[in-house]
N, C-alpha and C positions, 0 to 999 in steps of 0.2 A: 435458235437456242434462246435467245431472249424474246422474240416473239412467240416458241413454243411456251416460254415459261408464262406467258403473260395470257395465252388462250388457255393456260390450265388454271390459273388463277380466275378469270372469267368463266370458266367451266364449273369450278368447285363453288362459285358466288352461286349459282344455277342451281345447283344439287343439294345446298343446303341452307344460306341465309336467304335465298329469294324466296323459296317456298313458303319458309314460317311469315316473312315480311308482309308477301303478299296475301296468306289469309290472315294477317292482323290487319289489313288496308280492307280486304272484303268484310269480313265481320265486321271491324269497329271495335273489337277487343281481342287480348290475348286468350286463344281457344284453349291451349295447353296446359300442360302443368310445371312447376318450378322445375325439376330438372331438364325439359324441352327448351323453358325460357335459358338457362345456362348455356347450353348447345348453343341457340340462336344466337346469343351474346357473344360466345367464343367463334363463332363461325363468322361473324358479320364484323366484329372487328376485327380477327383475322386479316380474313381475306379482304374486308374493304382498306387494309394497309397493304396487302400484297398487290392490290392493281394498281393504285400510283406507284408504288418501289417498282414494278415491272414496267411501269412507262420510263420509272426515273431511270433504268438501267440500260432501255435501249436509249435513250436521250445521253447518258454518259459516254455509251458504247460509240455513237457518233461524233462525240464531242472529240473523244479521242481521236478517234478514224479521222477527223478533218484539220484536227493540230498538230497533229505528230503521227503523221502517216507511214511515216519509216519505222518508228516503234511501234505503231501497230499491226503493220502487216509481219514484225520481228515476234513480237510478244504474244500476241493476241491467236488464242487458241481454243479450239470445241472444249477442251478440256478446263481451261481457265472461265470459258461462260458458262459452262456448268459449277464451277464452284464459286462463281461472282450470284448464281442463282441462287446455289443451297445457302450461300452466307446471307443472303437476302429474308430467307424463311426464316433462318435460325436467328436473325437481329429481330425482327417482328416478334418473334417466341420469347426472345428473352423481354421486351418491353413489356409488353400490354399483359400476356397473363396475369402478373400481379396485382392490376386494380381488378381483372375478373374473378380472381380467388378471394382478393377481401370482399369485395360488394357480393359473391353466393354466399360469403359464408357471416358477412356481419350488417352489410348496407343494404341490400337489397330491399326495394320497395313494398308493402304488403300484397298480398295477394288480390287486394279488390282493385289495386290501379289497373285501367284498361290496358294498357300498354307493357309489351316488355322492355325495358329501358336500364340502363346502368345508371347506378344513383350518384350521378357526379356531385349533386348538389350537397351533398354531407361534406362538413368540413374536412375530414381525414382523407376522404377520396380528392376533392378538389383540385390541390397542388399535383399529386401525383396524373391523374387526369389530362390537366393542363400539360404537364410533361410530356405527357405519350402523345397527345394530341399534335405539339410542336414536332415531335421527331418523326412521328410515324404515318403524318399526313401534312401538314404544313410544308414542311424541309421536300419531299420528293415532291409534291405538286409544285412546289418553287422552280425547283430545278429543271422540271418539265417543261415548265412553262416557261423561264428565261433562259432557258438550253436552246430552245427551239430559234429563236432570233438567233444567236450567234451563229450556230451550225449553217443555218441559209445563209449567213454573211459570208462565212468561209469556202461554201461552196460557190457561191456566186464570184468570188475572188480567185477562185481557181480555176471555174469556166474562163475568167474573163483573160487568166494569165493562160490557158491552154488555147485558149482565140489567139490570144498574140503570137505565142508561137508556131500556131499552124500558119497563120499571114507572114512567118517569117522575121517577127520580131521580137524581142526581149521588152519588158517593161522601162527599161532603159533607154530603148531606143537601137541598142544593138541586132545585128542579125543573128539568127539560130542557125549551127552547123545542121548540115541534110540529117546527120544522124539522130539530133536532137528532134527533128521535127517528127522522125519517125515514132517516138516513145511517147507520143500524145496521141496517135490515130487511132487509139482505140477507142469504139464506140462508146455512147453515152446511155444506151438503154438500161442496162443491168443498175448503175447508181441512180438514175433517173426516178426507177420504179422502187427503189428504198426511201429516196427522200418524198416519194409521194405517198407511201405507206404512211411515213412518220407525220406529212402534214396532215393527213386525215385522222390518224389517229390523236393528235395532239387538238386538233380544232374539236373533233366530237368530244375530247375529253372535257374541254373546254366549256362547252356550251351545255352539257349535260351535267356536269359537277357542280356548276354555279351554284342551282339553289340550295343542293346540300350542303355545299362547304358554307354559303352565307348563313343557313338553318343552324345548324350546329354552331357555327362558330357565336351566334348571338345565344342560342342556347346554354352555350358553355359559360359565356361573360355574364349575360342578366338572365336565365333562367328563363327565356322567349319560348313559347310554346304554341305551336299552331299544327292541327291535325293535316289540313289542308296543305298547308306549305310544305310539312312534313311526306306526305304522300304523294304531293307532285316530286318533291326530288327525287325519293325514293323510286318513280316511274322512273324518271329519267334517267339516274342512274342504270336500273334495270336493263333500259332500253340500250344504253351504249355498250355493257358487259354483253348483250346480243349481238350488236353490232359489229362488233372489234376483232371477233374471232372468225365473224362470215367472211368481213373484209380482206382479213389476213389469209386467207384461204383461199378467197378467188385471184388475192394478187399476187402471192410471192408461190412461186411455182414450186421451189422445195418445199415448201409445208402443203401443198394441195397433194403433191408428191406422197407425201407420209400418211395423210388423211386418207389418201386414194387406197394407198398399201391396207392399214391398218381395217378400212371399211371390206374391201377383198378377205381377207384374211379371215375377218369376224365371220364373215356369211359362208 
């Protein structure tokens, strides 16, 4: 469910904000009217927040699984995953629209500005934009990038423990009963696929988000602007948004089957 939610966020980015951003990049200015700019800002801010939040849900799900595996198997269900994904979208819509509405009504840059940007420089908007920047972007990105090393550490510890049990010794040096040895004889291929997907998603996000993360932080804090920097960052985010769904679809058997069914039904 969490990976499907991530695919959905990336897909929405491709059909809403990405074409408008790309047209601005290619033409060198905003080619559409004021209402289209409002929609572009809404889609861009909401979906660009949904993508790191979707990554964060994947990371938090793995943290729960490796830290408290018994409670995870007992309490985590498909309904809970769907509820968390829905709560994520509601949370984003509770935080971001106020600044977008205020910008559209009062603080939007004049029409002769060549790009469609939210006016974060206005004193009445700056604190609110800084608040939403922290909670909608910095927090999920931090959870994602700091949670990954913890997940891999817990996984390595679990693999070491399983290897010691297969060898007939406990970590303390005592011998396992034969029945306990059988409990860890399950193949590791299935979880390794999940961890491989998590690794690729985290790595590509880190590499592709860095330019945009640096640019927008500099822009917010000291008004730094660079068309080339903005275009490079936007292009890398677009590439990452395209790569993630393709990699997930090719790597995860269940999602691949769902997409195959949808395509077959559509044709």
